[in-house]
C-alpha positions in Angstrom: -60.8 -28.3 33.4 -57.4 -27.2 32.3 -56.5 -23.6 31.8 -53.9 -22.6 29.4 -51.5 -19.7 30.0 -51.9 -18.4 26.4 -55.1 -16.6 25.5 -57.3 -18.4 23.0 -57.1 -15.7 20.4 -53.3 -15.7 20.1 -52.9 -19.5 20.2 -51.1 -20.9 17.2 -50.7 -24.4 16.1 -47.2 -25.8 16.7 -47.2 -26.9 13.1 -47.5 -23.4 11.7 -44.3 -21.5 11.5 -43.6 -17.8 11.9 -42.9 -16.2 8.5 -39.2 -15.7 8.1 -38.0 -12.1 8.0 -36.2 -11.1 4.8 -32.6 -10.1 4.9 -31.4 -6.7 3.6 -29.8 -8.5 0.6 -33.2 -10.0 -0.3 -34.9 -6.6 0.1 -32.6 -4.5 -2.1 -31.0 -7.3 -4.2 -27.8 -9.1 -3.7 -25.7 -7.0 -6.1 -26.8 -3.7 -4.7 -26.4 -4.9 -1.2 -22.8 -6.0 -1.9 -22.0 -2.7 -3.6 -23.3 -0.8 -0.6 -21.1 -3.0 1.7 -18.1 -2.4 -0.6 -18.6 1.3 -0.5 -18.7 1.3 3.3 -15.5 -0.8 3.4 -13.7 1.6 1.0 -14.8 4.6 3.2 -13.4 2.8 6.3 -10.1 2.0 4.6 -9.7 5.6 3.5 -10.3 6.8 7.1 -7.7 4.3 8.4 -5.2 5.5 5.8 -5.7 9.1 6.8 -5.1 8.2 10.4 -1.9 6.2 9.6 -0.5 9.0 7.5 -1.2 11.5 10.3 0.6 9.2 12.8 3.6 8.9 10.4 3.8 12.6 10.0 3.9 13.1 13.7 6.6 10.4 14.2 8.6 11.3 11.1 11.5 12.9 13.1 12.1 9.7 15.1 11.8 7.2 12.3 15.0 6.1 10.5 14.8 3.9 7.5 17.4 1.4 6.3 18.0 -0.2 2.9 15.8 -3.3 3.3 12.8 -1.2 4.6 13.1 1.3 1.7 13.4 -1.5 -0.8 10.3 -3.2 0.7 8.3 0.0 0.4 9.5 1.2 -3.1 10.7 -1.8 -5.1 8.5 -4.3 -6.9 11.1 -6.9 -7.9 14.8 -7.6 -8.2 15.2 -5.3 -11.2 14.1 -2.3 -9.1 16.6 -3.3 -6.4 19.4 -3.6 -9.0 18.6 -0.1 -10.4 18.8 1.4 -7.0 22.0 -0.4 -6.2 23.5 1.0 -9.5 22.4 4.5 -8.6 23.9 4.1 -5.1 27.2 3.1 -6.6 27.1 6.0 -9.0 27.0 8.4 -6.1 25.8 12.0 -6.0 26.1 12.9 -9.7 23.8 10.0 -10.7 23.6 8.2 -14.0 21.8 8.5 -17.3 19.1 5.9 -17.7 20.9 4.5 -20.7 24.1 4.0 -18.6 22.1 2.2 -15.9 20.5 0.0 -18.6 23.9 -1.0 -20.0 25.1 -1.9 -16.5 22.0 -4.0 -16.1 22.1 -5.7 -19.5 21.5 -9.2 -17.9 17.9 -8.0 -17.2 17.4 -6.9 -20.9 15.9 -3.5 -20.1 16.4 -0.3 -22.0 16.6 3.3 -20.9 12.8 3.8 -21.1 12.2 0.9 -18.8 14.8 2.3 -16.3 13.1 5.7 -16.3 9.6 4.3 -16.0 10.7 2.1 -13.1 12.3 5.0 -11.3 9.2 7.1 -11.6 7.0 4.2 -10.3 9.3 3.7 -7.3 9.0 7.3 -6.4 5.2 7.2 -6.7 5.1 4.1 -4.4 7.3 5.7 -1.8 5.5 9.1 -2.0 2.2 7.3 -1.5 3.4 5.4 1.6 5.8 7.8 3.4 5.7 11.0 1.4 9.4 10.9 0.5 11.2 10.5 -2.8 13.9 7.9 -3.4 15.3 9.3 -6.6 15.5 12.7 -8.3 16.4 13.9 -11.7 19.5 16.1 -11.9 19.5 17.4 -15.4 19.4 14.3 -17.6 20.8 12.2 -14.8 18.9 10.3 -12.1 20.4 10.1 -8.6 19.4 8.9 -5.2 18.0 11.6 -2.9 19.7 12.5 0.4 17.1 10.5 2.2 17.9 7.4 0.2 21.7 7.9 0.7 21.1 8.0 4.4 19.0 4.9 4.3 21.5 3.0 2.2 24.3 4.1 4.5 22.6 3.0 7.7 23.5 -0.5 8.9 21.6 -2.6 11.4 24.3 -1.8 14.0 23.8 1.9 13.5 20.2 1.7 14.7 18.1 1.6 11.6 14.5 0.4 11.7 
């Protein structure tokens, strides 16, 4: 007589399968599950952004930005770069948006577009490194001191 290692009461046929456990997506629904995962990822990204901004604030005194870095952070396309170049050439007094638009007539933009683009560039840079690239001086727009330093720094001078 043969003895089996498994007790008789718990023996199962090999043909029978264990019921498959349901995943969390099956329990709560796929859409709700994906929304929960999305919320968790958004929370994680917000924490990472907070940590990075804290690190940047601590390292701010040792960071030096140059023209390509500033353009990469603030500019969206070549029109933004051209607007900043025109303002850099204008110097400290700055330019009226309509004067900048006439200098950039090949792009077919008007003064409203110039002003809107300047404000958006400032917002982008404020969001990333908490600095402004342009400021309004009366009716004129001019590069800030931070931007003049960045445009004046060359790679040989030790910019980032």
